[in-house]
C-alpha positions in Angstrom: 14.8 -55.7 21.4 16.9 -52.7 22.3 17.4 -51.9 18.6 13.7 -52.1 18.0 13.0 -49.7 20.9 15.6 -47.3 19.6 14.3 -47.5 16.1 10.8 -46.7 17.3 12.0 -43.7 19.2 13.9 -42.4 16.1 10.9 -43.0 13.9 8.7 -41.1 16.4 11.2 -38.3 16.5 11.2 -38.0 12.7 7.4 -38.2 12.6 6.6 -35.6 15.2 9.6 -33.4 14.5 12.6 -33.1 16.8 11.4 -30.2 18.9 7.9 -31.7 19.4 9.5 -35.0 20.3 11.6 -33.3 22.9 8.7 -31.5 24.4 9.3 -28.1 22.8 12.9 -27.9 24.1 15.4 -26.0 22.0 18.5 -27.5 20.4 20.3 -30.6 21.3 21.9 -31.1 24.7 25.7 -31.5 25.0 25.3 -35.2 25.3 23.2 -35.5 22.2 25.6 -33.3 20.3 28.5 -35.5 21.4 26.7 -38.6 20.3 25.8 -37.2 16.9 29.4 -36.0 16.5 30.7 -39.4 17.4 28.3 -41.1 15.0 29.3 -38.8 12.2 33.0 -38.9 12.9 33.2 -42.6 13.5 30.9 -43.4 10.6 32.8 -41.2 8.1 36.1 -42.5 9.5 34.9 -46.1 9.0 34.0 -45.4 5.4 37.3 -43.6 4.9 39.2 -46.5 6.3 37.3 -48.9 4.1 38.2 -46.9 1.1 41.8 -46.7 2.1 41.9 -50.5 2.6 40.3 -51.1 -0.8 42.8 -48.7 -2.4 45.7 -50.6 -0.7 44.3 -53.9 -1.8 43.9 -52.8 -5.4 47.3 -51.0 -5.4 49.0 -54.1 -4.0 47.3 -56.3 -6.6 48.5 -54.0 -9.4 52.0 -53.9 -7.9 51.9 -57.7 -7.5 50.8 -58.0 -11.1 53.6 -55.6 -12.2 56.2 -57.5 -10.2 54.9 -60.8 -11.5 55.2 -59.6 -15.1 58.7 -58.1 -14.4 59.6 -61.4 -12.7 58.6 -63.5 -15.7 60.4 -61.2 -18.1 63.5 -61.4 -16.0 63.2 -65.2 -15.7 62.9 -65.5 -19.5 65.9 -63.2 -20.0 67.9 -65.2 -17.4 67.0 -68.5 -19.2 68.0 -66.9 -22.5 71.3 -65.7 -21.1 72.0 -69.1 -19.7 71.2 -70.8 -23.0 73.4 -68.4 -24.8 76.2 -68.9 -22.3 76.0 -72.7 -22.6 75.9 -72.5 -26.4 78.8 -70.1 -26.5 80.7 -72.3 -24.1 80.0 -75.4 -26.2 81.0 -73.6 -29.5 84.2 -72.2 -28.0 85.1 -75.7 -26.7 84.7 -77.2 -30.2 87.1 -74.7 -31.7 90.1 -76.3 -29.9 
């Protein structure tokens, strides 16, 4: 209900013009300026934080994918080295 009331006032202010809506008064009061400043700063800060969070998510996904690929490559190399070591050990044991 309060949001509908506020929306009606904002719509009325845009329809009649800001000065007419305020009864011919000049610019915004200090309270109105601080509210507008807070809305702009908090709104832009919210969007900036959302972009930063998304950037970190995608960066961490790419880093995780990179680490996963490097991990699999190192695992394959490790298995290959173990197989070569066991084969070398078996072949060296047969020479005796």
